[in-house]
N, CA, C and O atoms as CSV, one atom per row, in Angstrom:
chain,resi,resn,atom,element,x,y,z
A,1,MET,N,N,-45.030,-61.092,78.746
A,1,MET,CA,C,-46.302,-61.808,78.689
A,1,MET,C,C,-46.388,-62.838,79.818
A,1,MET,O,O,-47.484,-63.250,80.196
A,2,ALA,N,N,-45.243,-63.255,80.355
A,2,ALA,CA,C,-45.242,-64.245,81.436
A,2,ALA,C,C,-45.924,-63.693,82.688
A,2,ALA,O,O,-46.590,-64.433,83.411
A,3,ASP,N,N,-45.756,-62.381,82.947
A,3,ASP,CA,C,-46.426,-61.776,84.105
A,3,ASP,C,C,-47.940,-61.805,83.934
A,3,ASP,O,O,-48.673,-62.063,84.888
A,4,LYS,N,N,-48.401,-61.542,82.723
A,4,LYS,CA,C,-49.836,-61.572,82.439
A,4,LYS,C,C,-50.364,-62.998,82.592
A,4,LYS,O,O,-51.444,-63.211,83.143
A,5,ALA,N,N,-49.600,-63.967,82.101
A,5,ALA,CA,C,-50.000,-65.368,82.236
A,5,ALA,C,C,-50.107,-65.750,83.702
A,5,ALA,O,O,-51.062,-66.420,84.095
A,6,ALA,N,N,-49.143,-65.336,84.520
A,6,ALA,CA,C,-49.167,-65.649,85.954
A,6,ALA,C,C,-50.369,-64.993,86.628
A,6,ALA,O,O,-50.988,-65.593,87.506
A,7,ALA,N,N,-50.702,-63.773,86.228
A,7,ALA,CA,C,-51.860,-63.077,86.808
A,7,ALA,C,C,-53.160,-63.784,86.427
A,7,ALA,O,O,-54.088,-63.855,87.233
A,8,ILE,N,N,-53.228,-64.303,85.208
A,8,ILE,CA,C,-54.429,-65.030,84.769
A,8,ILE,C,C,-54.551,-66.347,85.529
A,8,ILE,O,O,-55.647,-66.724,85.943
A,9,VAL,N,N,-53.435,-67.048,85.714
A,9,VAL,CA,C,-53.462,-68.288,86.501
A,9,VAL,C,C,-53.983,-67.995,87.906
A,9,VAL,O,O,-54.824,-68.730,88.424
A,10,ALA,N,N,-53.489,-66.933,88.518
A,10,ALA,CA,C,-53.954,-66.558,89.864
A,10,ALA,C,C,-55.445,-66.233,89.852
A,10,ALA,O,O,-56.179,-66.641,90.752
A,11,GLY,N,N,-55.893,-65.499,88.834
A,11,GLY,CA,C,-57.303,-65.130,88.730
A,11,GLY,C,C,-58.220,-66.319,88.508
A,11,GLY,O,O,-59.405,-66.275,88.837
A,12,LEU,N,N,-57.658,-67.382,87.945
A,12,LEU,CA,C,-58.449,-68.608,87.740
A,12,LEU,C,C,-58.427,-69.513,88.967
A,12,LEU,O,O,-58.915,-70.642,88.913
A,13,GLY,N,N,-57.876,-69.037,90.049
A,13,GLY,CA,C,-57.881,-69.803,91.294
A,13,GLY,C,C,-56.595,-70.570,91.542
A,13,GLY,O,O,-56.537,-71.404,92.445
A,14,GLY,N,N,-55.561,-70.298,90.752
A,14,GLY,CA,C,-54.281,-70.963,90.940
A,14,GLY,C,C,-54.134,-72.183,90.047
A,14,GLY,O,O,-55.109,-72.706,89.508
A,15,ALA,N,N,-52.902,-72.617,89.907
A,15,ALA,CA,C,-52.588,-73.735,89.014
A,15,ALA,C,C,-53.349,-75.003,89.377
A,15,ALA,O,O,-53.761,-75.753,88.492
A,16,ASP,N,N,-53.537,-75.247,90.658
A,16,ASP,CA,C,-54.229,-76.465,91.095
A,16,ASP,C,C,-55.706,-76.468,90.714
A,16,ASP,O,O,-56.332,-77.526,90.660
A,17,ASN,N,N,-56.265,-75.288,90.451
A,17,ASN,CA,C,-57.688,-75.196,90.115
A,17,ASN,C,C,-57.937,-75.359,88.614
A,17,ASN,O,O,-59.072,-75.594,88.201
A,18,ILE,N,N,-56.894,-75.238,87.799
A,18,ILE,CA,C,-57.044,-75.315,86.347
A,18,ILE,C,C,-56.919,-76.766,85.902
A,18,ILE,O,O,-55.870,-77.390,86.067
A,19,GLU,N,N,-58.001,-77.295,85.335
A,19,GLU,CA,C,-58.002,-78.678,84.859
A,19,GLU,C,C,-57.639,-78.771,83.388
A,19,GLU,O,O,-57.026,-79.748,82.960
A,20,ASP,N,N,-58.018,-77.748,82.598
A,20,ASP,CA,C,-57.720,-77.756,81.165
A,20,ASP,C,C,-57.749,-76.327,80.672
A,20,ASP,O,O,-58.518,-75.507,81.171
A,21,ILE,N,N,-56.912,-76.027,79.692
A,21,ILE,CA,C,-56.916,-74.693,79.075
A,21,ILE,C,C,-56.538,-74.829,77.615
A,21,ILE,O,O,-55.632,-75.584,77.260
A,22,GLU,N,N,-57.242,-74.091,76.771
A,22,GLU,CA,C,-56.920,-74.068,75.349
A,22,GLU,C,C,-57.279,-72.706,74.784
A,22,GLU,O,O,-58.151,-72.014,75.310
A,23,ALA,N,N,-56.606,-72.329,73.715
A,23,ALA,CA,C,-56.893,-71.065,73.043
A,23,ALA,C,C,-57.997,-71.278,72.022
A,23,ALA,O,O,-58.036,-72.301,71.338
A,24,CYS,N,N,-58.878,-70.323,71.925
A,24,CYS,CA,C,-59.961,-70.369,70.940
A,24,CYS,C,C,-60.084,-68.967,70.334
A,24,CYS,O,O,-60.869,-68.146,70.810
A,25,ILE,N,N,-59.326,-68.707,69.312
A,25,ILE,CA,C,-59.252,-67.431,68.588
A,25,ILE,C,C,-58.880,-66.274,69.515
A,25,ILE,O,O,-57.703,-65.923,69.597
A,26,THR,N,N,-59.840,-65.673,70.213
A,26,THR,CA,C,-59.537,-64.529,71.081
A,26,THR,C,C,-59.786,-64.840,72.559
A,26,THR,O,O,-59.779,-63.938,73.397
A,27,ARG,N,N,-60.002,-66.096,72.870
A,27,ARG,CA,C,-60.361,-66.461,74.243
A,27,ARG,C,C,-59.483,-67.578,74.770
A,27,ARG,O,O,-58.934,-68.381,74.015
A,28,LEU,N,N,-59.370,-67.603,76.070
A,28,LEU,CA,C,-58.795,-68.749,76.766
A,28,LEU,C,C,-59.976,-69.548,77.278
A,28,LEU,O,O,-60.720,-69.069,78.135
A,29,ARG,N,N,-60.159,-70.729,76.780
A,29,ARG,CA,C,-61.260,-71.588,77.226
A,29,ARG,C,C,-60.679,-72.520,78.281
A,29,ARG,O,O,-59.795,-73.326,77.990
A,30,THR,N,N,-61.176,-72.407,79.497
A,30,THR,CA,C,-60.614,-73.184,80.596
A,30,THR,C,C,-61.690,-73.983,81.306
A,30,THR,O,O,-62.867,-73.622,81.309
A,31,GLU,N,N,-61.257,-75.065,81.900
A,31,GLU,CA,C,-62.119,-75.826,82.797
A,31,GLU,C,C,-61.426,-75.798,84.155
A,31,GLU,O,O,-60.246,-76.127,84.275
A,32,VAL,N,N,-62.187,-75.395,85.180
A,32,VAL,CA,C,-61.624,-75.280,86.521
A,32,VAL,C,C,-62.291,-76.276,87.452
A,32,VAL,O,O,-63.414,-76.717,87.206
A,33,GLY,N,N,-61.597,-76.626,88.518
A,33,GLY,CA,C,-62.145,-77.553,89.496
A,33,GLY,C,C,-63.226,-76.901,90.345
A,33,GLY,O,O,-64.225,-77.538,90.678
A,34,ASP,N,N,-63.030,-75.622,90.701
A,34,ASP,CA,C,-63.961,-74.902,91.566
A,34,ASP,C,C,-64.160,-73.500,91.011
A,34,ASP,O,O,-63.285,-72.646,91.150
A,35,ALA,N,N,-65.310,-73.259,90.380
A,35,ALA,CA,C,-65.598,-71.952,89.787
A,35,ALA,C,C,-65.671,-70.854,90.845
A,35,ALA,O,O,-65.499,-69.679,90.522
A,36,GLY,N,N,-65.922,-71.214,92.098
A,36,GLY,CA,C,-65.987,-70.240,93.180
A,36,GLY,C,C,-64.641,-69.592,93.463
A,36,GLY,O,O,-64.587,-68.530,94.084
A,37,LYS,N,N,-63.557,-70.213,93.019
A,37,LYS,CA,C,-62.213,-69.655,93.230
A,37,LYS,C,C,-61.811,-68.657,92.141
A,37,LYS,O,O,-60.781,-67.994,92.259
A,38,VAL,N,N,-62.613,-68.548,91.091
A,38,VAL,CA,C,-62.291,-67.639,89.988
A,38,VAL,C,C,-62.547,-66.203,90.447
A,38,VAL,O,O,-63.618,-65.882,90.961
A,39,ASP,N,N,-61.541,-65.347,90.250
A,39,ASP,CA,C,-61.606,-63.943,90.655
A,39,ASP,C,C,-61.740,-63.087,89.399
A,39,ASP,O,O,-60.748,-62.701,88.782
A,40,GLU,N,N,-62.988,-62.798,89.037
A,40,GLU,CA,C,-63.254,-62.059,87.805
A,40,GLU,C,C,-62.591,-60.679,87.790
A,40,GLU,O,O,-61.987,-60.315,86.782
A,41,PRO,N,N,-62.683,-59.892,88.881
A,41,PRO,CA,C,-61.986,-58.588,88.868
A,41,PRO,C,C,-60.473,-58.729,88.675
A,41,PRO,O,O,-59.858,-57.889,88.018
A,42,ALA,N,N,-59.871,-59.769,89.234
A,42,ALA,CA,C,-58.424,-59.981,89.058
A,42,ALA,C,C,-58.105,-60.315,87.605
A,42,ALA,O,O,-57.085,-59.870,87.078
A,43,LEU,N,N,-58.966,-61.093,86.953
A,43,LEU,CA,C,-58.759,-61.422,85.546
A,43,LEU,C,C,-58.854,-60.167,84.686
A,43,LEU,O,O,-58.066,-59.988,83.758
A,44,LYS,N,N,-59.814,-59.300,84.990
A,44,LYS,CA,C,-59.949,-58.056,84.232
A,44,LYS,C,C,-58.761,-57.138,84.502
A,44,LYS,O,O,-58.297,-56.446,83.596
A,45,ALA,N,N,-58.264,-57.126,85.745
A,45,ALA,CA,C,-57.082,-56.324,86.072
A,45,ALA,C,C,-55.851,-56.848,85.334
A,45,ALA,O,O,-54.925,-56.088,85.051
A,46,ALA,N,N,-55.839,-58.139,85.024
A,46,ALA,CA,C,-54.725,-58.746,84.289
A,46,ALA,C,C,-54.809,-58.462,82.793
A,46,ALA,O,O,-53.900,-58.816,82.042
A,47,GLY,N,N,-55.893,-57.827,82.358
A,47,GLY,CA,C,-56.014,-57.459,80.955
A,47,GLY,C,C,-57.124,-58.144,80.189
A,47,GLY,O,O,-57.262,-57.932,78.984
A,48,ALA,N,N,-57.922,-58.964,80.861
A,48,ALA,CA,C,-59.039,-59.621,80.179
A,48,ALA,C,C,-60.085,-58.582,79.795
A,48,ALA,O,O,-60.403,-57.688,80.579
A,49,HIS,N,N,-60.613,-58.706,78.591
A,49,HIS,CA,C,-61.666,-57.812,78.119
A,49,HIS,C,C,-63.024,-58.239,78.662
A,49,HIS,O,O,-63.953,-57.436,78.750
A,50,GLY,N,N,-63.124,-59.514,79.024
A,50,GLY,CA,C,-64.366,-60.043,79.559
A,50,GLY,C,C,-64.149,-61.443,80.095
A,50,GLY,O,O,-63.177,-62.113,79.747
A,51,VAL,N,N,-65.070,-61.878,80.950
A,51,VAL,CA,C,-64.997,-63.209,81.541
A,51,VAL,C,C,-66.395,-63.811,81.495
A,51,VAL,O,O,-67.358,-63.186,81.939
A,52,LEU,N,N,-66.506,-65.020,80.960
A,52,LEU,CA,C,-67.783,-65.727,80.899
A,52,LEU,C,C,-67.640,-67.017,81.697
A,52,LEU,O,O,-66.739,-67.817,81.447
A,53,ILE,N,N,-68.537,-67.209,82.657
A,53,ILE,CA,C,-68.478,-68.400,83.501
A,53,ILE,C,C,-69.783,-69.170,83.347
A,53,ILE,O,O,-70.870,-68.618,83.522
A,54,SER,N,N,-69.659,-70.451,83.017
A,54,SER,CA,C,-70.813,-71.332,82.903
A,54,SER,C,C,-70.439,-72.655,83.559
A,54,SER,O,O,-69.723,-73.468,82.974
A,55,GLY,N,N,-70.925,-72.863,84.770
A,55,GLY,CA,C,-70.533,-74.051,85.518
A,55,GLY,C,C,-69.056,-73.985,85.824
A,55,GLY,O,O,-68.585,-73.013,86.414
A,56,ASN,N,N,-68.315,-75.012,85.428
A,56,ASN,CA,C,-66.871,-75.034,85.658
A,56,ASN,C,C,-66.071,-74.624,84.426
A,56,ASN,O,O,-64.848,-74.756,84.400
A,57,VAL,N,N,-66.769,-74.124,83.401
A,57,VAL,CA,C,-66.094,-73.646,82.195
A,57,VAL,C,C,-65.990,-72.128,82.281
A,57,VAL,O,O,-66.985,-71.430,82.475
A,58,VAL,N,N,-64.766,-71.634,82.132
A,58,VAL,CA,C,-64.510,-70.197,82.202
A,58,VAL,C,C,-63.840,-69.785,80.902
A,58,VAL,O,O,-62.821,-70.354,80.513
A,59,GLN,N,N,-64.418,-68.790,80.231
A,59,GLN,CA,C,-63.805,-68.231,79.032
A,59,GLN,C,C,-63.303,-66.838,79.369
A,59,GLN,O,O,-64.059,-65.981,79.826
A,60,VAL,N,N,-62.014,-66.628,79.136
A,60,VAL,CA,C,-61.379,-65.350,79.414
A,60,VAL,C,C,-61.063,-64.709,78.067
A,60,VAL,O,O,-60.246,-65.227,77.305
A,61,VAL,N,N,-61.706,-63.588,77.774
A,61,VAL,CA,C,-61.521,-62.903,76.500
A,61,VAL,C,C,-60.259,-62.036,76.601
A,61,VAL,O,O,-60.210,-61.075,77.369
A,62,VAL,N,N,-59.239,-62.397,75.807
A,62,VAL,CA,C,-57.954,-61.694,75.889
A,62,VAL,C,C,-57.517,-61.088,74.556
A,62,VAL,O,O,-56.513,-60.377,74.513
A,63,GLY,N,N,-58.227,-61.344,73.495
A,63,GLY,CA,C,-57.855,-60.805,72.197
A,63,GLY,C,C,-56.927,-61.746,71.446
A,63,GLY,O,O,-56.837,-62.930,71.769
A,64,PRO,N,N,-56.232,-61.210,70.434
A,64,PRO,CA,C,-55.432,-62.055,69.549
A,64,PRO,C,C,-54.215,-62.707,70.188
A,64,PRO,O,O,-53.565,-63.538,69.554
A,65,GLU,N,N,-53.893,-62.357,71.417
A,65,GLU,CA,C,-52.747,-62.974,72.094
A,65,GLU,C,C,-53.111,-64.284,72.794
A,65,GLU,O,O,-52.304,-64.818,73.554
A,66,ALA,N,N,-54.295,-64.798,72.551
A,66,ALA,CA,C,-54.764,-66.011,73.238
A,66,ALA,C,C,-53.812,-67.194,73.061
A,66,ALA,O,O,-53.522,-67.907,74.022
A,67,ASP,N,N,-53.326,-67.402,71.834
A,67,ASP,CA,C,-52.429,-68.544,71.591
A,67,ASP,C,C,-51.148,-68.442,72.396
A,67,ASP,O,O,-50.747,-69.408,73.045
A,68,SER,N,N,-50.498,-67.284,72.364
A,68,SER,CA,C,-49.234,-67.141,73.088
A,68,SER,C,C,-49.456,-67.174,74.596
A,68,SER,O,O,-48.623,-67.702,75.332
A,69,LEU,N,N,-50.573,-66.612,75.063
A,69,LEU,CA,C,-50.878,-66.681,76.493
A,69,LEU,C,C,-51.109,-68.121,76.937
A,69,LEU,O,O,-50.670,-68.517,78.017
A,70,THR,N,N,-51.793,-68.903,76.111
A,70,THR,CA,C,-52.020,-70.313,76.447
A,70,THR,C,C,-50.691,-71.045,76.577
A,70,THR,O,O,-50.507,-71.841,77.498
A,71,ASP,N,N,-49.764,-70.781,75.660
A,71,ASP,CA,C,-48.445,-71.408,75.754
A,71,ASP,C,C,-47.746,-71.023,77.054
A,71,ASP,O,O,-47.180,-71.877,77.737
A,72,ASP,N,N,-47.788,-69.721,77.398
A,72,ASP,CA,C,-47.143,-69.256,78.638
A,72,ASP,C,C,-47.796,-69.876,79.873
A,72,ASP,O,O,-47.107,-70.252,80.820
A,73,ILE,N,N,-49.128,-69.981,79.859
A,73,ILE,CA,C,-49.838,-70.569,81.000
A,73,ILE,C,C,-49.507,-72.044,81.115
A,73,ILE,O,O,-49.294,-72.540,82.222
A,74,ASN,N,N,-49.459,-72.761,79.994
A,74,ASN,CA,C,-49.099,-74.176,80.038
A,74,ASN,C,C,-47.682,-74.366,80.572
A,74,ASN,O,O,-47.420,-75.336,81.283
A,75,ASP,N,N,-46.763,-73.455,80.241
A,75,ASP,CA,C,-45.418,-73.525,80.799
A,75,ASP,C,C,-45.454,-73.388,82.323
A,75,ASP,O,O,-44.713,-74.069,83.032
A,76,LEU,N,N,-46.320,-72.504,82.816
A,76,LEU,CA,C,-46.448,-72.324,84.264
A,76,LEU,C,C,-47.069,-73.546,84.937
A,76,LEU,O,O,-46.731,-73.866,86.076
A,77,LEU,N,N,-47.971,-74.226,84.242
A,77,LEU,CA,C,-48.678,-75.365,84.817
A,77,LEU,C,C,-47.833,-76.631,84.812
A,77,LEU,O,O,-48.074,-77.535,85.611
A,78,ASP,N,N,-46.849,-76.707,83.926
A,78,ASP,CA,C,-46.012,-77.911,83.832
A,78,ASP,C,C,-45.048,-78.041,84.997
A,78,ASP,O,O,-44.279,-79.001,85.057
């Protein structure tokens, strides 16, 4: 799952672009510094079922693994 987490971080524009991330049932709810750096095709290639972007808020639909992915991503960001 760490590889998937790393791919999602890259798709969100890298660790420096991620300001906040939390799990919300089946989604990763993130706030990014620059939404223009978000690579939607890369997120889908990493296994996202869908990506919703509204301003600097990006929701990545990943299914029931959202909690464990959030933990893995936070480990990468620390």
